[in-house]
N, C-alpha and C positions, 0 to 999 in steps of 0.2 A: 389470454396471452399465449401466443406459441411458444414452443421450446427454443426456438431461435431467438426469439425476441426477449425471452426470459434471461438465456445466456447472455445476451447482450447488455440488459440491464444489470446483470450481477457484475460483470467485466467493467461497467461504468463506475457502479459503486465500489467496487475494490481499488479501483485507479484514483478515485477522488479520493479515498481515505488515506491512498499510500501518498498522493501528491500533498494532502495537507499535513500527514506526519513529516515527510521530507521537507517541506517548505519550513515549518517550526524548527526542524533540525540544523537546517541551512541558516536560518536567523540567529539561533544560539551560537553557531560555530561564528559567522562573520560579525555578528554585532556584539556578542557577550564574549566572546572567544573561548566558550566552554565546549569542549568535546561531550560527546553524546555517550551516556550510560551505556554499559555491555547490554543491560536488559533492554533498551529502547533498540539497540541493533537487533538484538534477537527478535524483538517483537515485528520490526522491519521485515526481517527476513522470514518469519512466520507468515506475515501478510502476503509478502510476494508469492511464496510457495501456494498459500491459498489462490491466488490470483492464477497461478499457473495451472494450478487443477481445475480452476472453473473454465480457462480457454481450454485446456487438453478434454476436458470431459465431452461426451459425445450425446 
């Protein structure tokens, strides 16, 4: 696998993971009226930072 295709796969993996987490959080807020816990938000921010680093890496 080339470096570019590996990077693309990493970005896809990070996006799928974030999407799943955000979907769960959205359902909790809209259906159960539960706000996310601070540690859940911190985890998402960490994952977004990780995604940004994967995108910016050369």
